[in-house]
Phi, psi and omega in degrees: 000142181239132173247129182206163174287136176286149176243174178303331179293346181268010188303317182293316178294321178296316179301315182298313182287326178296315178295321177300317179301313182292326180284317184285321183231065185299333181286346188271350188232153179281350179250153179256161177304313183299323178294322183275327185297335181276353181282144182281165177298327177296321178295321176292320179300318180294336181277350179274109181288151181244000182275174179285329188265359174216131182198164172242124174267140176234145174251126182240145171228125183051043178070002176266130178283117186246351179198150179217157170206143183251138177240128179224116176274141174298143181261336182290142188308312184285352183243001185297345179283355182248146173219154185245140173255123182222169170056034178292130178203136172233134180305143185310314185289351180251001181289150180081009181247010176086009182295313181299320179295318177300314180299313182293319178298319178295317179299315181298318179296318178294322179295319180297332181282350177267112188309318187284333188284122181243338186217140177250136182237148174206165171230153184216140175299130191305324186266017176265085192290322182294316178295317179299317179300319178298310181300316179297322180294336179270000176102000177294148179235146178278133178234001178179167179225137171250112179289143175054040184292318178243148175227122181222123180052047179062021174243136181261150178229130177274148175250139170255138179257133183232155178219156173223118177277121184254352176216000000 
């Protein structure tokens, strides 16, 4: 397995796994499959950052993209010490094999190498216990809950907010 930063050349694979994530686990993301499916490959290409302080990590096996996670550092001066982990997804058939942990460990190491970044933030749907267990095992702590954060098919989902201080 290879973990690396995605490039603009990965746009088609990124689009495919992103749409799969939204289709397979619609309750886990703030965006819906229908909202993303209408976007062009160019729009997906434009969303792949190329800088050091914003990136998408992908895990590949035999050239197939099987997992992704997004890292975004705040750009405003007073907020640059914070970065966000978003859009974490591992294909269903690869879950339980440590892929998410590999992705997160690589992301954390890359974040530590960015001088300004001191804290990593994420949110997770409250009832996604396996992902929550993983984050807690890596040292993330819960600092808040947003009730009724997502609404899908007349069902509400609460979000838990987590942080990891890396410096």
